[in-house]
C-alpha positions in Angstrom: 66.8 -165.3 -12.5 64.7 -164.0 -15.3 64.8 -160.5 -16.5 61.6 -159.8 -14.8 63.2 -160.2 -11.3 62.3 -157.5 -8.7 64.7 -155.2 -6.7 63.7 -157.3 -3.6 64.9 -160.5 -5.2 68.2 -158.8 -6.2 68.5 -157.4 -2.6 68.0 -161.0 -1.2 70.7 -162.4 -3.5 73.3 -159.7 -2.4 72.6 -160.6 1.3 72.8 -164.3 0.7 75.9 -163.8 -1.4 77.6 -161.8 1.1 76.8 -164.2 4.0 78.0 -167.4 1.9 81.2 -165.8 0.8 82.0 -165.0 4.4 82.3 -168.8 5.1 86.0 -170.1 5.2 87.4 -173.7 5.4 90.8 -175.1 6.1 92.9 -175.6 3.0 93.2 -179.1 1.5 96.8 -179.5 0.3 97.3 -182.3 -2.2 100.5 -183.9 -3.5 101.1 -187.0 -5.5 98.3 -189.4 -7.0 94.7 -189.2 -5.8 91.8 -191.8 -6.1 90.6 -192.5 -9.7 86.8 -192.2 -10.3 85.8 -194.7 -12.8 82.0 -194.0 -12.8 82.0 -192.6 -16.4 82.9 -193.7 -20.0 84.2 -191.2 -22.7 82.5 -190.6 -25.8 84.2 -188.5 -28.5 81.9 -186.6 -30.5 84.1 -184.2 -32.5 87.8 -184.4 -33.5 90.0 -182.1 -35.4 89.5 -179.0 -33.4 92.7 -176.9 -33.4 93.4 -176.0 -29.6 89.8 -175.5 -28.6 89.3 -173.2 -25.6 85.7 -172.7 -24.6 82.1 -173.8 -25.7 78.7 -172.6 -25.2 75.1 -174.2 -26.2 72.7 -172.1 -28.3 69.0 -172.5 -27.5 68.7 -174.7 -30.7 70.9 -177.2 -28.9 73.9 -176.4 -31.4 77.2 -175.7 -29.8 79.7 -172.9 -30.3 83.5 -173.6 -29.7 86.3 -171.0 -29.8 89.7 -172.2 -31.2 92.8 -170.4 -29.9 94.0 -169.4 -33.3 91.1 -167.0 -33.7 88.2 -169.3 -35.2 84.6 -169.8 -33.9 83.2 -173.1 -34.8 79.8 -174.5 -34.6 78.6 -178.0 -33.9 75.2 -178.6 -35.6 73.3 -181.8 -35.1 76.5 -183.4 -33.7 78.8 -182.6 -36.6 81.4 -179.9 -36.9 80.6 -177.5 -39.7 83.4 -177.0 -42.2 83.3 -173.2 -42.3 84.0 -171.1 -39.2 81.5 -168.5 -38.0 82.7 -165.3 -39.8 83.1 -161.9 -38.1 85.7 -162.7 -35.5 88.5 -159.9 -35.6 92.1 -160.6 -35.8 93.6 -161.9 -32.5 97.0 -162.2 -31.1 97.5 -166.0 -31.4 100.8 -166.5 -29.8 101.9 -168.5 -26.8 98.7 -168.8 -24.4 97.0 -166.0 -26.5 94.3 -166.2 -28.9 90.5 -166.3 -29.0 89.6 -167.7 -25.7 86.3 -167.7 -23.7 82.8 -167.0 -24.8 79.4 -166.8 -22.9 75.9 -166.0 -24.2 74.2 -163.1 -22.7 71.6 -164.2 -20.2 68.8 -163.1 -22.5 70.6 -164.4 -25.8 67.2 -165.8 -27.0 66.0 -162.2 -27.1 69.2 -160.2 -28.2 71.6 -162.6 -29.7 74.5 -161.3 -28.0 77.6 -163.3 -27.3 80.7 -162.2 -25.0 84.2 -163.2 -26.0 87.5 -162.7 -24.4 90.8 -162.5 -26.5 94.4 -161.5 -26.8 94.9 -158.4 -28.9 98.1 -157.0 -30.3 101.5 -158.5 -30.9 104.2 -160.4 -29.3 105.9 -157.3 -28.0 102.7 -155.3 -26.9 99.4 -157.3 -26.1 96.5 -157.3 -23.7 93.5 -159.2 -22.7 90.2 -157.8 -24.2 86.5 -158.4 -23.4 84.1 -157.9 -26.3 80.5 -158.6 -27.4 79.1 -159.3 -30.7 75.5 -160.0 -32.2 75.1 -163.6 -33.8 72.8 -163.8 -36.6 73.0 -167.6 -37.2 75.9 -167.5 -39.7 78.2 -164.7 -38.8 79.1 -162.1 -36.0 78.0 -158.5 -36.3 78.6 -155.3 -34.3 81.9 -156.3 -32.5 82.3 -154.2 -29.8 85.2 -154.0 -27.2 84.0 -153.4 -23.8 87.1 -153.7 -21.7 90.8 -154.3 -22.0 93.9 -154.1 -20.0 95.1 -150.6 -20.0 98.8 -151.4 -20.3 100.3 -153.6 -23.0 102.6 -156.2 -22.1 105.3 -158.3 -23.9 105.2 -162.0 -24.4 102.4 -164.7 -24.6 101.7 -165.6 -21.1 98.9 -165.3 -18.5 95.9 -163.8 -20.2 93.4 -165.4 -17.6 90.2 -164.6 -19.7 87.4 -166.6 -18.1 84.1 -165.2 -17.8 81.1 -166.0 -15.4 77.7 -164.2 -15.1 76.3 -163.4 -11.8 72.5 -163.4 -10.9 72.3 -159.6 -11.2 73.5 -160.0 -14.8 76.9 -158.4 -14.3 80.0 -160.1 -15.6 83.1 -161.4 -13.8 86.2 -161.6 -16.0 89.6 -162.9 -14.9 92.7 -161.1 -15.9 96.1 -162.7 -15.7 99.1 -161.2 -14.0 101.0 -160.8 -17.4 103.6 -163.5 -17.1 106.6 -164.9 -15.5 110.2 -163.5 -14.6 111.9 -162.0 -16.7 108.8 -160.4 -18.0 108.9 -156.8 -16.4 106.6 -153.6 -16.5 107.3 -150.4 -15.1 110.9 -151.5 -13.9 109.8 -154.7 -11.8 108.4 -158.0 -12.3 105.0 -157.8 -14.1 103.6 -160.2 -11.7 103.7 -157.7 -8.8 100.9 -155.8 -10.6 98.4 -158.3 -9.1 98.8 -156.4 -5.8 98.3 -152.9 -7.4 94.5 -152.0 -7.4 95.2 -149.3 -10.2 96.2 -152.2 -12.6 93.8 -154.8 -13.9 96.5 -157.3 -14.2 96.1 -160.3 -11.8 92.5 -159.4 -11.0 88.9 -160.4 -11.3 87.1 -157.4 -12.9 83.3 -156.9 -12.9 81.3 -155.1 -15.6 77.8 -154.7 -16.7 76.5 -156.1 -19.8 77.3 -152.9 -21.6 80.7 -152.5 -20.2 80.5 -150.0 -17.5 81.8 -150.5 -14.0 79.0 -151.2 -11.5 78.3 -148.6 -8.9 78.7 -151.4 -6.2 82.2 -152.5 -7.3 84.3 -152.6 -4.2 86.8 -149.9 -5.1 84.7 -147.8 -7.2 85.1 -144.7 -5.2 88.8 -145.1 -4.3 91.0 -142.6 -6.2 94.0 -145.0 -6.3 92.0 -148.0 -7.8 90.5 -149.1 -10.9 86.8 -149.0 -10.6 86.3 -152.4 -12.4 88.5 -154.4 -9.9 86.4 -156.9 -7.9 89.1 -159.0 -6.3 92.9 -159.0 -6.6 96.1 -161.0 -5.9 95.5 -163.6 -8.6 98.2 -165.2 -11.0 96.3 -166.8 -13.9 92.7 -167.8 -13.4 91.5 -170.1 -16.1 88.3 -171.6 -14.5 85.5 -169.3 -13.2 82.0 -170.4 -12.2 78.9 -169.1 -10.1 77.6 -171.6 -7.8 73.7 -171.1 -7.7 73.4 -173.8 -5.1 75.4 -171.9 -2.5 75.5 -168.3 -3.9 79.5 -168.5 -4.2 81.9 -167.8 -7.0 84.7 -170.4 -7.5 87.9 -170.1 -9.3 90.8 -172.5 -10.4 94.2 -170.7 -10.8 97.4 -171.7 -12.3 100.3 -171.7 -9.7 104.0 -171.6 -11.0 106.0 -174.6 -10.1 103.4 -176.4 -8.0 100.9 -174.5 -5.9 97.9 -174.5 -8.2 94.7 -173.4 -6.5 91.0 -173.6 -6.1 89.6 -170.4 -4.6 86.4 -169.3 -3.1 86.3 -165.8 -4.5 85.2 -163.0 -2.2 84.3 -159.4 -3.5 87.0 -156.9 -2.6 89.5 -159.4 -1.2 93.0 -160.0 -1.7 94.2 -163.6 -2.7 97.8 -162.9 -2.0 99.7 -163.5 -5.3 102.7 -163.0 -5.4 103.1 -161.9 -1.6 101.5 -165.3 -0.4 101.9 -168.5 -2.4 102.7 -172.2 -2.3 104.3 -171.9 -5.7 108.1 -172.1 -6.5 110.1 -170.4 -9.2 110.5 -172.2 -12.5 114.2 -171.5 -12.4 115.9 -173.0 -9.5 112.9 -174.1 -7.6 113.1 -171.5 -4.9 110.1 -170.4 -3.1 108.5 -167.3 -4.5 107.5 -166.1 -1.1 108.2 -167.1 2.5 104.5 -166.9 3.2 101.6 -169.3 2.4 99.1 -167.4 4.5 98.8 -163.8 5.8 96.3 -161.9 7.8 94.0 -160.0 5.6 94.6 -162.2 2.5 92.2 -165.2 1.5 93.5 -168.7 1.8 92.8 -171.2 -1.1 90.3 -174.0 -0.5 92.5 -176.5 -2.5 96.3 -176.5 -3.3 97.8 -179.0 -5.7 101.6 -179.1 -4.9 101.7 -181.6 -7.9 100.7 -179.4 -10.7 97.5 -180.2 -12.6 97.6 -176.7 -14.5 93.9 -176.0 -14.1 91.7 -174.8 -16.8 88.0 -175.0 -17.1 85.7 -175.2 -14.3 82.0 -176.6 -13.8 79.5 -176.8 -11.0 77.3 -179.7 -11.5 73.6 -179.2 -11.0 72.1 -181.9 -13.2 70.5 -185.2 -12.6 72.6 -187.6 -15.0 75.2 -188.2 -12.1 73.1 -188.1 -9.0 76.1 -188.5 -6.6 77.9 -185.7 -8.1 75.2 -183.0 -7.7 76.6 -180.0 -6.1 80.4 -180.9 -7.0 83.1 -178.9 -8.7 84.8 -180.4 -11.9 88.3 -178.8 -12.6 90.0 -179.5 -15.8 93.7 -180.3 -15.9 96.1 -179.5 -18.7 99.3 -181.2 -17.0 97.4 -184.0 -15.2 95.2 -184.7 -18.4 92.2 -185.5 -16.2 89.3 -183.8 -14.5 89.4 -183.4 -10.7 86.0 -183.8 -9.0 85.8 -181.8 -5.9 83.4 -183.2 -3.4 81.7 -180.3 -1.6 79.1 -180.3 1.3 76.0 -178.1 1.2 78.1 -175.2 2.7 80.8 -175.5 0.1 83.4 -177.1 2.5 85.8 -179.4 0.5 85.4 -183.0 1.6 87.9 -184.6 -0.9 88.7 -185.2 -4.7 88.9 -187.8 -7.1 90.3 -187.8 -10.7 88.5 -188.7 -13.9 91.2 -189.9 -16.5 90.8 -188.2 -19.9 94.3 -188.9 -21.3 94.5 -185.7 -23.1 95.0 -182.1 -21.9 91.8 -180.7 -20.6 91.2 -177.1 -21.6 87.4 -176.7 -20.6 84.7 -178.7 -18.9 80.9 -177.7 -19.0 77.6 -178.9 -18.1 75.5 -179.3 -21.1 71.7 -178.8 -21.5 71.3 -182.4 -21.4 72.8 -182.6 -17.8 75.8 -184.3 -19.1 79.5 -183.1 -18.7 81.5 -182.2 -21.9 85.2 -181.7 -22.2 87.5 -179.7 -24.7 91.0 -181.3 -25.1 93.7 -178.8 -25.9 95.6 -180.3 -28.7 96.6 -179.4 -32.2 93.8 -181.9 -33.1 91.7 -181.4 -30.1 88.3 -183.1 -29.4 85.0 -182.6 -27.8 84.3 -185.5 -25.4 81.1 -186.2 -23.6 81.1 -188.3 -20.3 78.4 -190.9 -20.0 77.5 -192.4 -16.6 78.5 -196.1 -16.5 78.2 -197.0 -12.8 75.4 -199.0 -11.5 72.7 -196.6 -10.2 73.6 -193.8 -12.5 71.3 -192.6 -15.2 72.3 -193.3 -18.8 71.0 -191.5 -21.6 69.5 -193.1 -24.5 
């Protein structure tokens, strides 16, 4: 949707979005090996990235990549520039924290604004932040913090930090639950904050491009809720994407010991964590909850009992892989693959296959050329392009 959209078009989108998100499907529970999809070949484009986390293409075709230690890198004409982009402030680069996601403003070609998520603070007091900055071609200027978790936590776990733009140009951001036991906050396990509407931990939050809470956020007028909260009951979402084909929002979410999830997000709804989950505790393997489903809480679309550690999520809309149009692609850190989720036109999960990468997959995105690109989360990580190799698929020159 362009910046010249009319109120009528926005109204139509809201109605379609509400109807689409009301559809539900039976949960697909997966354990053990799944079929391998060998319809692609891997082409390594860039090596030597230090724990790359996210990527975004500039209108020029160049690529920006975040590195978790706190650097923003540019790939120009297929080559990684030696010097990082300047202007990134100090981040907390410990554990899972650091410089994390980046998304261009929907009108980047006009305003040059980029949005970032990152961990801020120290090992004993840190939080997820959302910020924007102006990119002048060589450096970042006017860095501005738009939103942060109100309460600092200890440790280096569960920052969430994925972003996705909606058609009305509001921004969804995932915030992790803060960590596993023994991490505590306010005298209890910090993960229980995922059920507290007053806290941003364990939530999807929604903000405008300027950082305010939209008036139609579901808990905006509730005195005992944070006005930015859009959905709750999440553990650690590191894959988030708007589906323009079905007017849906999808999220891939880390479980604990097993119980990773793919969720169809619904505004104002509770996704259960940690009251409802398939996961077990890391210590002892006991059930975190006796419940895997409860009335009033949203069930996942897919559960991986054999952990894949999902990070990065793409909805394919291109024409380079014709048989994959409309499917989801979920990156796996532990599984070292990409899970292709086969969807029907209504968003019902039909099955899944695995595309073997052989390295920890941190992010997967569709490029402007209609091909899929992968970042691998290693000390010397790589940017990889997936080229169709199966008969009947298009192959770029």
